[in-house]
Wavefront OBJ file of the C-alpha trace (Angstrom):
o trace
v 27.988 67.334 15.032
v 24.293 67.463 16.016
v 23.812 69.012 19.472
v 22.341 66.572 22.023
v 19.491 69.017 22.841
v 18.083 68.455 19.381
v 17.040 64.940 20.414
v 15.120 66.061 23.503
v 11.802 66.005 21.614
v 12.415 62.762 19.717
v 12.978 59.918 22.164
v 11.283 57.440 19.847
v 13.835 58.225 17.144
v 16.687 57.623 19.555
v 15.139 54.308 20.536
v 14.953 53.324 16.884
v 18.650 54.066 16.458
v 19.520 52.011 19.524
v 17.379 49.131 18.279
v 19.107 49.251 14.893
v 22.508 49.104 16.602
v 21.443 46.069 18.623
v 20.172 44.274 15.527
v 23.404 44.920 13.661
v 25.353 43.532 16.598
v 23.709 40.094 16.051
v 25.053 39.638 12.512
v 26.944 36.488 11.503
v 30.685 36.979 11.218
v 32.815 35.567 8.435
v 34.866 32.503 9.363
v 37.753 31.887 6.943
v 38.443 28.292 5.894
v 41.442 28.338 3.551
v 41.916 25.426 1.150
v 45.393 24.096 0.511
v 46.167 21.473 -2.124
v 49.187 20.350 -0.107
v 47.242 19.899 3.128
v 44.392 18.141 1.317
v 46.856 15.723 -0.337
v 48.468 14.982 3.033
v 45.071 14.268 4.604
v 44.112 12.013 1.683
v 47.315 10.001 1.981
v 46.746 9.576 5.730
v 43.287 8.001 5.366
v 42.942 4.461 6.666
v 40.390 1.972 7.949
v 41.680 2.667 11.474
v 40.195 6.183 11.440
v 38.434 7.117 14.704
v 35.830 9.111 12.795
v 35.009 6.007 10.747
v 34.484 4.067 13.972
v 32.012 6.701 15.206
v 30.208 6.669 11.845
v 29.917 2.885 11.901
v 28.643 2.989 15.494
v 25.934 5.492 14.499
v 24.824 3.392 11.539
v 25.051 -0.007 13.235
v 23.458 1.142 16.482
v 26.330 -0.302 18.502
v 30.104 -0.111 18.731
v 32.138 -2.649 16.744
v 33.251 -5.540 18.931
v 36.889 -4.780 18.116
v 38.711 -2.013 16.281
v 40.012 -2.133 13.672
v 37.781 -4.928 12.448
v 39.433 -8.345 12.140
v 37.566 -8.924 8.844
v 36.067 -6.398 6.438
v 33.049 -7.696 4.528
v 30.826 -5.901 2.025
v 28.623 -4.366 4.737
v 31.540 -2.907 6.726
v 33.365 -1.730 3.611
v 30.170 -0.095 2.361
v 30.002 2.023 5.517
v 33.671 2.912 5.048
v 32.978 3.976 1.445
v 30.046 6.122 2.571
v 32.347 7.774 5.087
v 35.371 8.367 2.858
v 34.215 8.574 -0.762
v 34.247 12.113 -2.206
v 30.984 11.548 -4.104
v 29.240 11.223 -0.746
v 30.830 14.457 0.474
v 29.557 16.265 -2.632
v 26.036 14.838 -2.189
v 25.998 15.801 1.505
v 27.123 19.325 0.606
v 24.252 19.549 -1.888
v 21.817 18.521 0.855
v 23.252 21.217 3.130
v 22.909 23.779 0.317
v 19.269 22.755 -0.227
v 18.601 23.133 3.494
v 20.154 26.606 3.386
v 17.962 27.470 0.386
v 14.914 26.418 2.387
v 15.978 28.627 5.280
v 16.525 31.587 2.950
v 13.165 31.001 1.235
v 11.333 31.333 4.542
v 12.849 34.684 5.459
v 10.641 37.715 5.216
v 11.956 40.923 3.595
v 13.379 43.461 6.021
v 12.044 47.009 6.255
v 14.277 49.933 5.255
v 14.985 52.729 7.725
v 16.222 56.162 6.698
v 17.400 59.165 8.749
v 17.698 62.526 6.957
v 18.958 65.470 9.044
v 18.927 68.909 7.328
v 20.531 72.202 8.320
v 18.490 75.227 7.201
v 20.340 78.071 8.940
v 17.125 80.017 9.722
v 17.630 82.955 12.133
v 15.196 84.079 14.816
v 16.085 81.755 17.620
v 14.578 78.704 15.965
v 16.654 75.574 15.624
v 18.333 75.443 12.226
v 17.968 71.662 12.135
v 15.286 69.498 10.575
v 15.307 65.785 11.448
v 13.478 63.197 9.342
v 12.905 59.517 10.024
v 11.164 57.117 7.634
v 10.414 53.389 7.303
v 9.755 51.430 4.142
v 7.890 48.294 5.217
v 7.364 45.772 2.373
v 4.207 43.636 2.417
v 4.304 40.597 0.120
v 1.078 39.650 -1.585
v -0.244 36.156 -0.727
v 1.337 33.081 -2.294
v 4.891 34.301 -2.754
v 6.491 33.184 0.502
v 4.502 29.936 0.428
v 5.665 29.347 -3.141
v 9.303 29.913 -2.227
v 8.997 27.552 0.729
v 7.298 24.860 -1.363
v 9.973 25.021 -4.057
v 12.778 24.965 -1.490
v 11.195 22.036 0.394
v 10.928 20.062 -2.838
v 14.547 20.931 -3.640
v 15.622 19.646 -0.216
v 13.666 16.429 -0.767
v 15.307 15.978 -4.175
v 18.772 16.481 -2.654
v 17.998 13.866 0.023
v 16.995 11.332 -2.613
v 20.054 12.188 -4.702
v 22.190 11.457 -1.637
v 20.517 8.046 -1.357
v 21.098 7.417 -5.078
v 24.753 8.415 -4.729
v 25.099 6.077 -1.751
v 23.813 3.205 -3.880
v 26.207 4.077 -6.730
v 29.143 4.078 -4.302
v 28.040 0.727 -2.884
v 27.546 -0.737 -6.361
v 31.029 0.263 -7.519
v 32.520 -1.170 -4.334
v 30.690 -4.480 -4.791
v 31.862 -4.747 -8.394
v 35.449 -4.022 -7.340
v 35.315 -6.683 -4.618
v 33.958 -9.284 -7.054
v 36.725 -8.397 -9.512
v 39.362 -8.723 -6.774
v 38.046 -12.113 -5.668
v 37.921 -13.365 -9.265
v 41.425 -12.011 -9.936
v 42.847 -13.742 -6.860
v 41.269 -17.064 -7.822
v 42.364 -16.667 -11.440
v 45.926 -15.964 -10.340
v 45.913 -19.110 -8.205
v 44.714 -21.363 -11.031
v 46.805 -19.772 -13.782
v 49.892 -20.342 -11.601
v 48.859 -23.992 -11.234
v 48.310 -24.287 -14.976
v 51.743 -22.698 -15.581
v 53.327 -25.244 -13.252
v 51.605 -28.107 -15.121
v 52.682 -26.767 -18.506
v 56.247 -26.238 -17.295
v 56.420 -29.808 -16.026
v 54.939 -31.123 -19.296
v 57.446 -29.142 -21.357
v 60.358 -30.487 -19.301
v 59.177 -34.069 -19.934
v 58.769 -33.411 -23.655
v 62.294 -31.979 -23.806
v 63.622 -35.253 -22.391
v 61.555 -37.216 -24.903
v 62.919 -35.109 -27.759
v 66.461 -35.734 -26.568
v 65.685 -39.452 -26.466
v 64.252 -39.239 -29.981
v 60.775 -40.270 -28.865
v 58.955 -37.206 -30.305
v 59.398 -34.787 -33.162
v 60.624 -31.216 -32.683
v 57.303 -29.837 -33.900
v 55.549 -31.406 -30.908
v 57.968 -29.681 -28.528
v 57.412 -26.389 -30.386
v 53.679 -26.658 -29.837
v 54.279 -27.378 -26.157
v 56.561 -24.330 -25.958
v 53.842 -22.116 -27.422
v 51.351 -23.481 -24.898
v 53.840 -22.852 -22.078
v 54.400 -19.242 -23.161
v 50.656 -18.689 -23.338
v 50.299 -20.040 -19.808
v 53.111 -17.774 -18.625
v 51.469 -14.732 -20.210
v 48.128 -15.691 -18.643
v 49.761 -15.965 -15.198
v 51.461 -12.592 -15.565
v 48.183 -11.021 -16.720
v 46.370 -12.559 -13.735
v 48.886 -10.985 -11.341
v 48.452 -7.642 -13.067
v 44.655 -7.921 -12.860
v 44.866 -8.775 -9.165
v 46.995 -5.709 -8.422
v 44.673 -3.458 -10.445
v 41.598 -4.948 -8.748
v 43.017 -4.191 -5.307
v 43.664 -0.599 -6.350
v 40.091 -0.419 -7.709
v 38.737 -1.514 -4.307
v 40.742 1.256 -2.620
v 39.420 3.797 -5.138
v 35.848 2.602 -4.568
v 36.401 3.234 -0.848
v 37.931 6.678 -1.380
v 41.228 5.496 0.148
v 44.832 5.389 -1.084
v 45.962 1.971 -2.255
v 48.356 1.624 0.689
v 45.398 1.643 3.096
v 44.429 -1.883 1.956
v 47.922 -3.361 2.117
v 47.289 -5.425 5.262
v 43.492 -5.354 5.352
v 41.847 -8.809 5.684
v 38.890 -8.958 3.326
v 35.896 -11.257 3.720
v 34.245 -11.741 0.320
v 31.348 -13.712 1.800
v 28.621 -14.538 -0.720
v 30.482 -12.559 -3.388
v 32.951 -15.463 -3.623
v 30.794 -17.807 -5.597
v 27.512 -18.170 -7.371
v 24.871 -15.489 -6.672
v 21.676 -16.756 -5.101
v 18.755 -15.069 -6.915
v 16.330 -17.902 -6.061
v 14.365 -15.700 -3.667
v 13.989 -12.785 -6.061
v 10.691 -10.887 -6.056
v 8.394 -11.572 -9.032
v 8.824 -9.573 -12.221
v 5.947 -7.166 -11.528
v 7.304 -6.408 -8.049
v 10.777 -5.740 -9.454
v 9.272 -3.381 -12.021
v 7.378 -1.540 -9.296
v 10.600 -1.175 -7.272
v 12.492 0.127 -10.282
v 9.878 2.578 -11.587
v 8.416 3.853 -8.317
v 10.856 3.524 -5.423
v 14.350 4.053 -6.835
v 15.967 7.078 -5.145
v 16.723 8.798 -8.458
v 13.088 8.320 -9.536
v 11.925 9.892 -6.275
v 14.475 12.692 -6.722
v 13.089 13.400 -10.200
v 9.554 13.518 -8.770
v 10.715 16.000 -6.137
v 12.372 18.072 -8.872
v 9.021 18.177 -10.667
v 7.359 19.325 -7.422
v 9.904 22.143 -7.266
v 9.147 23.102 -10.876
v 5.423 23.187 -10.070
v 6.047 25.345 -7.016
v 8.250 27.726 -9.015
v 5.493 28.119 -11.611
v 2.981 28.962 -8.893
v 5.475 31.435 -7.457
v 5.962 33.219 -10.788
v 2.189 33.427 -11.242
v 1.917 34.972 -7.770
v 4.582 37.509 -8.745
v 2.183 38.981 -11.297
v 0.693 40.925 -8.429
v 2.907 43.682 -7.045
v 3.982 43.919 -3.425
v 2.889 46.849 -1.285
v 5.170 49.143 0.683
v 4.076 50.977 3.808
v 6.102 54.098 4.512
v 5.444 55.637 7.942
v 7.576 58.730 8.586
v 8.318 61.319 11.264
v 9.826 64.785 10.856
v 11.011 67.185 13.555
v 11.069 70.523 11.774
v 12.361 73.395 13.918
v 10.249 72.302 16.830
v 7.234 71.183 14.828
v 6.421 67.459 14.749
v 4.963 65.928 11.600
v 3.819 62.359 11.018
v 3.235 60.800 7.600
v 2.064 57.483 6.135
v 2.872 56.483 2.576
v 1.639 53.534 0.532
v 3.435 52.382 -2.604
v 3.459 49.538 -5.089
v 4.962 48.740 -8.480
v 2.741 49.599 -11.424
v 2.481 46.596 -13.806
v 2.628 48.833 -16.873
v 5.349 47.337 -19.054
v 5.112 43.660 -18.055
v 3.005 41.305 -15.974
v 5.806 38.786 -15.307
v 4.730 36.860 -18.405
v 8.317 36.080 -19.423
v 9.214 34.505 -16.077
v 5.933 32.569 -16.087
v 6.692 31.209 -19.554
v 10.185 30.202 -18.409
v 8.808 28.399 -15.347
v 6.186 26.642 -17.464
v 8.794 25.525 -19.998
v 11.023 24.310 -17.180
v 8.160 22.257 -15.740
v 7.621 20.666 -19.157
v 11.335 19.893 -19.457
v 11.465 18.332 -15.989
v 8.448 16.184 -16.851
v 10.156 15.024 -20.055
v 13.311 14.182 -18.095
v 11.262 12.138 -15.641
v 9.583 10.196 -18.471
v 12.981 9.587 -20.074
v 14.410 8.377 -16.771
v 11.560 5.907 -16.232
v 11.973 4.602 -19.784
v 15.707 4.186 -19.252
v 15.189 2.419 -15.919
v 12.644 0.035 -17.447
v 15.084 -0.815 -20.235
v 17.893 -1.383 -17.734
v 15.660 -3.683 -15.690
v 14.643 -5.777 -18.691
v 18.251 -6.002 -19.902
v 19.395 -7.005 -16.415
v 16.791 -9.762 -16.150
v 17.714 -11.121 -19.592
v 21.414 -10.860 -18.781
v 20.995 -12.711 -15.495
v 19.081 -15.505 -17.219
v 21.827 -15.882 -19.849
v 24.546 -15.745 -17.188
v 22.802 -18.479 -15.180
v 22.616 -20.710 -18.260
v 26.315 -20.133 -19.039
v 27.201 -20.800 -15.419
v 25.303 -24.100 -15.422
v 27.193 -25.170 -18.557
v 30.549 -24.147 -17.100
v 29.715 -25.876 -13.825
v 28.889 -29.115 -15.621
v 32.090 -28.969 -17.680
v 34.135 -28.392 -14.535
v 32.532 -31.386 -12.821
v 33.292 -33.559 -15.845
v 36.909 -32.442 -15.984
v 37.242 -32.887 -12.229
v 35.997 -36.469 -12.557
v 38.431 -37.127 -15.409
v 41.284 -35.601 -13.456
v 40.431 -37.739 -10.407
v 40.411 -40.821 -12.627
v 43.735 -39.830 -14.203
v 45.201 -39.265 -10.745
v 44.107 -42.727 -9.649
v 45.561 -44.283 -12.820
v 48.821 -42.423 -12.365
v 49.103 -43.574 -8.775
v 48.485 -47.154 -9.974
v 51.121 -46.781 -12.672
v 48.612 -47.215 -15.492
v 49.455 -43.912 -17.209
v 52.578 -41.810 -17.431
v 53.294 -38.458 -15.822
v 52.832 -36.562 -19.094
v 49.306 -37.863 -19.587
v 48.519 -37.043 -15.956
v 49.812 -33.477 -16.390
v 47.740 -33.033 -19.528
v 44.614 -34.077 -17.605
v 45.526 -31.652 -14.832
v 45.924 -28.824 -17.359
v 42.502 -29.571 -18.857
v 40.996 -29.426 -15.366
v 42.765 -26.092 -14.742
v 41.221 -24.684 -17.918
v 37.751 -25.854 -16.868
v 38.147 -24.209 -13.446
v 39.245 -20.934 -15.051
v 36.242 -21.005 -17.403
v 34.004 -21.647 -14.415
v 35.556 -18.719 -12.544
v 34.921 -16.458 -15.515
v 31.270 -17.591 -15.626
v 30.923 -16.944 -11.887
v 32.239 -13.399 -12.293
v 29.824 -12.800 -15.182
v 26.917 -14.131 -13.114
v 27.848 -11.839 -10.219
v 28.021 -8.893 -12.622
v 24.598 -9.786 -14.074
v 23.099 -10.064 -10.589
v 24.667 -6.703 -9.674
v 23.066 -5.151 -12.779
v 19.667 -6.386 -11.593
v 20.255 -4.861 -8.160
v 21.362 -1.614 -9.804
v 18.122 -1.572 -11.793
v 16.117 -1.371 -8.548
v 18.885 0.306 -6.493
v 18.518 -1.964 -3.505
v 20.232 -5.182 -2.333
v 18.364 -8.332 -3.321
v 20.583 -10.792 -1.420
v 20.686 -9.202 2.035
v 24.351 -8.160 1.728
v 24.579 -4.924 3.632
v 22.582 -1.668 3.768
v 21.360 0.275 0.745
v 21.960 3.751 2.198
v 23.479 5.267 5.349
v 21.273 5.660 8.404
v 23.369 8.512 9.836
v 25.457 11.338 8.401
v 29.250 11.405 8.409
v 29.213 14.972 9.726
l 1 2 3 4 5 6 7 8 9 10 11 12 13 14 15 16 17 18 19 20 21 22 23 24 25 26 27 28 29 30 31 32 33 34 35 36 37 38 39 40 41 42 43 44 45 46 47 48 49 50 51 52 53 54 55 56 57 58 59 60 61 62 63 64 65 66 67 68 69 70 71 72 73 74 75 76 77 78 79 80 81 82 83 84 85 86 87 88 89 90 91 92 93 94 95 96 97 98 99 100 101 102 103 104 105 106 107 108 109 110 111 112 113 114 115 116 117 118 119 120 121 122 123 124 125 126 127 128 129 130 131 132 133 134 135 136 137 138 139 140 141 142 143 144 145 146 147 148 149 150 151 152 153 154 155 156 157 158 159 160 161 162 163 164 165 166 167 168 169 170 171 172 173 174 175 176 177 178 179 180 181 182 183 184 185 186 187 188 189 190 191 192 193 194 195 196 197 198 199 200 201 202 203 204 205 206 207 208 209 210 211 212 213 214 215 216 217 218 219 220 221 222 223 224 225 226 227 228 229 230 231 232 233 234 235 236 237 238 239 240 241 242 243 244 245 246 247 248 249 250 251 252 253 254 255 256 257 258 259 260 261 262 263 264 265 266 267 268 269 270 271 272 273 274 275 276 277 278 279 280 281 282 283 284 285 286 287 288 289 290 291 292 293 294 295 296 297 298 299 300 301 302 303 304 305 306 307 308 309 310 311 312 313 314 315 316 317 318 319 320 321 322 323 324 325 326 327 328 329 330 331 332 333 334 335 336 337 338 339 340 341 342 343 344 345 346 347 348 349 350 351 352 353 354 355 356 357 358 359 360 361 362 363 364 365 366 367 368 369 370 371 372 373 374 375 376 377 378 379 380 381 382 383 384 385 386 387 388 389 390 391 392 393 394 395 396 397 398 399 400 401 402 403 404 405 406 407 408 409 410 411 412 413 414 415 416 417 418 419 420 421 422 423 424 425 426 427 428 429 430 431 432 433 434 435 436 437 438 439 440 441 442 443 444 445 446 447 448 449 450 451 452 453 454 455 456 457 458 459 460 461 462 463 464 465 466 467 468 469 470 471 472 473
């Protein structure tokens, strides 16, 4: 143990020790957050659209509380907010934003000085103190450009993460919209395939009676039986597609399938023909796709980060300086010292790191060019696909109107006794087929319109927000 009297001539050293103790007392403490697969599975199964946190999130994004909770009807806009709250892709993107913000905070920190205390015991006789006390600081001084370079790269990384969050939000919304369209189409298809099955069943029963009466040949009944079985298979497949589509909607929301069991859905403008009449002109769409898409902006921010990293590596060619003030209490004698040090750039001048940063900048630029090329191709394909889908839809719509007119005429003739029930059922079945073809064309048109919206990553029909206005945290 060092006797207290040894510190009588070195109050400044004691103050330094006290200051160091105070600084250490302000350190962040570790907070454990254990992860349990069982607890996570339980929480996932308990998710629902009645969640109080979802209500708060919707209030933040809408700017007002919902008029009632839970909502009496869930349309695309409300379900989009629910997906942004629950979907795990959004949680990952938000975590990446938080990590980028932490990187920015770390990049702005200045290096701490080192403090050393070196007591020595000499054992000299003659009444002199046998102790020698040494204190020294190593104070690093960064050369200009390094901290600014770190901050610039971190700021660009944060910007890129923000844009990636917006791009993820659009992807989540797009998948949800596609799932809702599929569910609506599956429900309508199930309804009309059940009607067609009923018509075919009634027709087959009539033909059986005619065969018994000897009015038709057995081969005609066999053909009717094949048609009936095909209708039955189509109805069963429609029910299967409807169940799968409902599960797909739950997955797009980040919810278990049971959470949508009693949820009233409002398909709105998704239940019918898309309305692209007010679309921006082609050059405006191209500008949106190539200049304002969130992933394009994220790639630009990534290039900014690569530029900043290159500038940082160039700045690192020049060594940092170290100031080393020291104090020694040597058997009653007080000695002060001041040292200056820096790394000698003898074996390298950071050329390898500079070359790596330059190559990375070139690679990021190539990725950006490739992304723009891909986006342009997607936009042109989407425009061509929408045009083809509109033409197919017009044809299907005309065929449905024709069959509807024929069915109405057959219905009037049947009511007047001018045709038999079998002929009426055949007309009804032809109308059912036309409606199913029209439904299929509607779903294809909605998918083509969704592809165009995906190409610019923004809604073009006013159905809900493109990205969240507030965080779920």
